N, C-alpha and C positions, 0 to 999 in steps of 0.2 A: 462539387460537393455543396450541399445546401448550407445556408447560414446556420440553420438549427443544428445540423450535425457538427459543423465546425465549433459551435458554442459548446455542445456536449463534450466534444473531444478536449477542448480547452479547459472545461470544468473538471473533467476526470484527471487531466494532467496536473492541474493546480492542486486538486485534492490529494493526489499521490505524492507530489513534492512536499506539500504541507505535512502530510502524515509522516513521511520519511524524516523530515526535520524534527517534528515533535517526538517521534520515537527515538531518534538519535540523542536528543537532549534528555529524554526520560531515561534512556540506557545509562547515560553518564551519572545520573542521580542514583539509579537502581544499583549500579556496580559498587557504590559506596557502602551499601547496606546489606546486600544479598550475597551469600557465599557463591563462589565460582561454580561448584557442581550444580547448583540450582539454575544458574544462568545457562549452563551448557544444556541442561534438560529443556529449558524454555526454548533454546535455539532449535531444538528438534522440531518445533512447530512452525518454523519459518516457511516450509513448503506448503503447509496448510494455509498460512496467511497469504502467500502468493496466489494460491488457487482461489481463495475468496476474492482477492482483488481482481483476478482475471474474470471471474464470474460476475462481479459487480460491473466491470467494464462492459461485458457482453449485454447485461441487462440495460444499462444506461444507453448504450449505442445501438441496441437492437441488432439488426443483421450486419451493421457496419463493423469492420475490423479496425481495432486500434493498433497502430504500428508503434512498437516500443523501440 
């Protein structure tokens, strides 16, 4: 694997972990102010968010496959 691809994989991994942390901290704050039924509705979009992340990985890595 080339150094460039290794760097891209590392960047995507760091981006994903940072995003997960920020979202988990944001959720803690959101739960204080938003009613649970609305949070449940927002959770329905989680599969869309995952699909967007997968597509972003594909674009960044080109034809390489990121192993999760």
